[in-house]
Backbone bond lengths (Angstrom), bond angles and torsions (degrees), N, CA, C in turn:
res aa  C-N    CA-C-N  psi(-1)  N-CA   C-N-CA  omega(-1)  CA-C   N-CA-C  phi
1 X - - - 1.400 - - 1.511 116.65 -
2 X 1.241 117.26 138.73 1.483 117.03 171.75 1.483 107.66 -101.17
3 X 1.437 110.76 172.31 1.569 116.23 179.08 1.427 113.52 -49.58
4 X 1.359 114.70 -36.62 1.396 114.58 -177.93 1.558 114.22 -68.95
5 X 1.177 120.87 -30.59 1.404 127.60 174.12 1.523 110.77 -70.75
6 X 1.342 119.12 -33.61 1.445 122.56 176.15 1.442 111.21 -77.09
7 X 1.289 121.54 -27.54 1.411 122.30 -174.08 1.637 117.59 -57.67
8 X 1.281 113.39 -44.45 1.552 111.55 172.66 1.500 116.78 -64.12
9 X 1.209 115.13 -28.88 1.543 122.60 174.75 1.469 108.17 -64.81
10 X 1.288 115.24 -44.88 1.505 119.15 -176.77 1.508 113.21 -74.67
11 X 1.284 115.53 -36.10 1.500 124.46 178.48 1.503 108.44 -69.47
12 X 1.237 121.70 -34.40 1.396 121.79 -179.60 1.545 111.69 -92.45
13 X 1.283 116.05 4.07 1.536 122.20 -178.08 1.497 113.35 48.66
14 X 1.332 114.34 47.39 1.350 125.52 178.70 1.529 117.27 -83.22
15 X 1.383 117.90 -7.72 1.350 121.85 -170.92 1.530 106.92 -142.89
16 X 1.337 116.37 148.96 1.473 123.16 176.69 1.419 109.95 -104.40
17 X 1.257 118.02 -25.85 1.569 123.06 172.81 1.496 109.28 -140.20
18 X 1.346 116.23 147.25 1.517 122.12 -176.59 1.649 104.30 -117.20
19 X 1.220 113.00 125.92 1.518 127.26 174.43 1.473 110.84 -90.02
20 X 1.143 122.22 118.47 1.522 122.63 170.46 1.526 116.53 -108.34
21 X 1.303 115.08 130.74 1.542 120.26 172.84 1.550 98.38 -112.53
22 X 1.376 112.54 115.25 1.468 120.30 -178.33 1.358 114.71 -65.17
23 X 1.451 118.80 -26.31 1.465 120.79 177.12 1.534 112.05 -69.14
24 X 1.321 110.96 -38.63 1.508 114.15 -172.44 1.529 111.27 -94.21
25 X 1.363 116.59 -10.41 1.416 120.98 179.94 1.510 114.30 -85.12
26 X 1.233 118.25 -13.02 1.579 126.11 -176.13 1.417 113.11 110.11
27 X 1.360 120.55 18.37 1.421 119.09 173.49 1.419 113.30 107.07
28 X 1.446 112.75 -179.51 1.424 117.09 -172.13 1.516 113.47 -64.93
29 X 1.391 117.05 -44.94 1.471 123.88 178.47 1.501 111.90 -58.63
30 X 1.274 118.13 -50.19 1.530 120.79 173.58 1.524 113.76 -56.04
31 X 1.241 117.01 -42.68 1.534 122.51 -177.02 1.580 107.57 -67.14
32 X 1.407 118.03 -38.78 1.375 117.67 177.34 1.524 111.02 -63.50
33 X 1.335 114.12 -47.17 1.485 120.09 177.08 1.589 114.53 -56.15
34 X 1.381 113.74 -38.74 1.403 115.79 171.37 1.526 117.43 -61.94
35 X 1.380 113.67 -49.03 1.443 116.30 174.00 1.513 114.71 -55.63
36 X 1.270 116.79 -41.03 1.567 118.91 175.57 1.522 111.27 -61.92
37 X 1.310 116.77 -46.86 1.415 121.82 176.21 1.489 113.53 -56.48
38 X 1.322 121.31 -49.99 1.413 125.20 176.04 1.434 109.24 -61.53
39 X 1.257 124.18 -38.83 1.532 123.14 173.86 1.579 112.23 -53.07
40 X 1.277 109.16 -40.18 1.545 111.68 -171.59 1.605 106.56 -68.44
41 X 1.269 116.26 -17.91 1.505 120.70 174.60 1.489 113.39 -90.61
42 X 1.385 116.11 -3.01 1.504 123.88 177.26 1.537 110.36 75.61
43 X 1.376 119.15 27.85 1.398 122.59 -179.36 1.527 108.64 -108.37
44 X 1.314 115.04 158.65 1.471 119.15 177.56 1.671 106.78 -93.80
45 X 1.335 111.34 155.97 1.460 117.92 170.26 1.553 109.66 -116.84
46 X 1.285 109.48 152.98 1.582 118.54 171.97 1.553 100.69 -123.26
47 X 1.325 110.37 150.29 1.498 125.71 175.95 1.418 113.35 -99.51
48 X 1.339 119.44 122.20 1.490 122.35 -178.68 1.560 109.62 -82.58
49 X 1.442 110.70 149.56 1.460 121.02 173.53 1.538 103.28 -115.23
50 X 1.254 116.16 -161.87 1.495 122.72 175.18 1.531 110.94 87.13
51 X 1.201 125.74 -11.63 1.490 124.97 176.93 1.455 115.75 -98.72
52 X 1.406 111.90 -2.39 1.504 114.66 176.03 1.564 110.64 133.74
53 X 1.241 114.68 165.07 1.479 122.99 -175.52 1.573 112.45 -56.40
54 X 1.332 114.25 -45.76 1.474 116.59 179.65 1.487 117.65 -65.92
55 X 1.370 115.78 -29.99 1.516 121.29 177.10 1.459 103.75 -71.39
56 X 1.330 122.01 -42.60 1.495 121.42 -178.25 1.581 108.26 -64.21
57 X 1.276 116.98 -45.72 1.465 121.68 -176.69 1.616 108.25 -62.87
58 X 1.312 115.13 -45.89 1.476 118.24 -175.70 1.650 105.92 -65.69
59 X 1.365 116.05 -42.55 1.400 117.68 175.33 1.600 114.33 -57.98
60 X 1.233 114.02 -39.18 1.490 122.33 179.60 1.576 107.76 -63.19
61 X 1.262 114.16 -40.83 1.559 120.71 -174.44 1.541 103.83 -74.88
62 X 1.251 122.80 -39.85 1.461 121.22 176.78 1.561 112.07 -68.74
63 X 1.289 114.08 -44.39 1.508 118.35 176.71 1.539 113.28 -59.05
64 X 1.317 112.92 -39.43 1.481 116.97 178.18 1.527 114.25 -67.92
65 X 1.379 117.54 -18.68 1.460 120.86 -173.51 1.545 111.01 -113.78
66 X 1.336 114.96 8.69 1.482 116.03 176.92 1.445 115.86 -123.75
67 X 1.275 126.36 122.14 1.563 124.28 -174.93 1.495 111.46 -62.54
68 X 1.247 123.18 -21.24 1.344 120.54 -176.55 1.685 113.71 -93.71
69 X 1.196 114.18 7.85 1.418 119.64 -178.61 1.558 108.93 -73.05
70 X 1.359 116.86 124.30 1.434 121.70 -176.46 1.550 109.21 -89.63
71 X 1.275 116.28 -44.44 1.474 119.33 177.86 1.602 110.58 -171.51
72 X 1.300 113.11 163.89 1.521 123.42 176.02 1.484 101.63 -110.55
73 X 1.311 114.82 116.68 1.529 122.39 168.53 1.417 108.79 -61.56
74 X 1.417 114.51 131.53 1.377 122.67 175.90 1.546 110.11 -132.00
75 X 1.291 115.33 130.42 1.582 118.10 179.20 1.433 100.78 -101.83
76 X 1.352 116.60 110.94 1.435 117.93 -179.37 1.539 113.58 -66.55
77 X 1.280 120.04 -35.28 1.504 118.19 174.45 1.546 111.81 -59.29
78 X 1.351 117.77 -33.87 1.421 113.76 178.77 1.561 108.57 -73.62
79 X 1.351 113.65 -41.32 1.522 113.21 178.36 1.657 115.55 -61.49
80 X 1.351 116.82 -20.61 1.423 118.84 -178.83 1.592 110.15 -97.23
81 X 1.294 116.33 -33.11 1.426 120.80 -166.22 1.488 113.11 -114.02
82 X 1.305 121.29 -37.37 1.409 122.36 -171.20 1.489 114.22 -100.91
83 X 1.331 112.48 -56.48 1.648 120.69 -176.82 1.544 109.52 -54.91
84 X 1.396 125.52 -38.65 1.412 122.00 177.13 1.531 113.80 -57.97
85 X 1.380 117.92 -26.14 1.367 115.66 -177.94 1.515 113.48 -83.65
86 X 1.388 115.97 -1.46 1.434 113.55 -177.79 1.669 110.73 -121.59
87 X 1.291 117.82 -23.11 1.444 124.05 -176.56 1.447 112.33 -124.53
88 X 1.359 115.22 157.69 1.454 123.27 178.03 1.552 114.16 -84.55
89 X 1.377 118.38 -7.48 1.448 118.99 177.23 1.602 109.48 -145.06
90 X 1.306 108.62 133.20 1.554 114.31 -178.50 1.473 105.88 -128.37
91 X 1.375 114.78 139.15 1.465 118.58 -179.79 1.436 110.77 -71.68
92 X 1.405 114.26 163.33 1.577 115.59 172.44 1.536 100.26 -123.70
93 X 1.306 109.00 146.67 1.458 121.20 174.99 1.480 107.14 -97.74
94 X 1.388 111.52 128.51 1.445 117.06 176.97 1.562 108.64 -137.68
95 X 1.296 117.03 125.96 1.431 122.98 -174.82 1.545 114.78 46.57
96 X 1.309 111.41 45.04 1.523 123.30 -179.48 1.590 116.04 58.03
97 X 1.309 108.28 26.78 1.533 111.71 172.99 1.567 105.41 -124.47
98 X 1.285 110.58 161.83 1.507 115.66 -179.32 1.539 101.78 -138.47
99 X 1.302 115.82 123.34 1.484 123.21 -177.73 1.626 108.49 -68.24
100 X 1.263 116.40 147.39 1.429 123.42 173.77 1.512 104.79 -75.50
101 X 1.269 120.93 127.34 1.430 121.95 174.97 1.484 118.96 -58.27
102 X 1.254 118.50 140.18 1.543 120.41 -171.44 1.529 107.95 -104.35
103 X 1.325 114.21 15.18 1.483 119.31 174.00 1.483 115.71 -91.69
104 X 1.293 115.16 170.59 1.443 122.85 -174.24 1.598 106.92 -68.10
105 X 1.402 113.88 147.82 1.488 119.22 175.07 1.563 108.31 70.64
106 X 1.361 114.81 -132.66 1.480 122.14 178.47 1.516 112.37 -86.65
107 X 1.384 115.26 -7.76 1.470 115.26 169.74 1.509 112.64 107.50
108 X 1.254 118.47 -2.75 1.574 123.90 171.92 1.359 115.57 -144.39
109 X 1.310 115.31 161.92 1.499 120.10 177.92 1.657 106.78 -121.52
110 X 1.298 113.49 144.76 1.355 121.13 174.43 1.458 114.93 -63.02
111 X 1.375 119.36 136.62 1.459 118.90 -177.26 1.677 104.41 -66.83
112 X 1.236 112.40 124.50 1.572 117.61 -171.02 1.586 106.59 -67.75
113 X 1.283 122.84 -18.58 1.449 114.62 -167.21 1.577 105.73 -144.37
114 X 1.308 122.76 59.40 1.422 123.83 176.62 1.527 112.16 -60.84
115 X 1.346 117.92 -34.14 1.439 116.00 -175.62 1.485 114.47 -72.62
116 X 1.389 117.91 -0.50 1.481 121.55 175.41 1.501 107.85 -93.54
117 X 1.116 131.60 0.15 1.352 135.90 179.08 1.647 110.95 -70.69
118 X 1.303 114.84 140.05 1.510 112.23 175.95 1.496 112.42 -60.19
119 X 1.333 113.83 138.49 1.415 116.06 174.27 1.680 112.61 87.63
120 X 1.256 112.93 -9.72 1.493 118.50 -176.30 1.611 109.47 -94.54
121 X 1.331 115.07 129.38 1.458 118.59 177.29 1.425 109.94 -117.22
122 X 1.308 120.21 121.70 1.458 124.28 179.07 1.488 113.27 -116.39
123 X 1.265 115.09 143.99 1.466 122.36 175.07 1.468 111.51 -127.19
124 X 1.320 122.56 123.11 1.388 126.51 172.27 1.490 114.30 -91.46
125 X 1.199 110.20 142.79 1.510 115.35 -179.00 1.573 107.88 -115.75
126 X 1.144 117.99 129.86 1.562 120.23 178.84 1.512 108.74 -107.19
127 X 1.232 117.72 129.77 1.461 120.80 179.03 1.623 106.48 -115.26
128 X 1.258 115.92 124.39 1.401 121.51 177.68 1.525 104.96 -87.69
129 X 1.294 116.97 138.79 1.513 123.64 -177.15 1.509 108.68 -125.91
């Protein structure tokens, strides 16, 4: 959902909390705009995980910079078992808090060669245009 799809929900007071998934909302910039819009209605936002490590990191960055952020959803099983397979930096949860990465960008880099891992099978599709 973009901010234009959230607007009628906010105007009709149909929600108490707005959850944002930056991957599905149109990216980092649109997610920040949604959080700001929600703040103008005096409501909190929460940031969604479960779509991948960069979605979680983008959500964390947005939550860290918006005063109406309530929390960043974190699936610890993904942090421990899935995300390390795809990125070079994974956050650690300590006392129900997650530190904001101090690295460039969102704080992690995509593994450049996941297809080279044992047991991984990759197929590339080439499309002629």
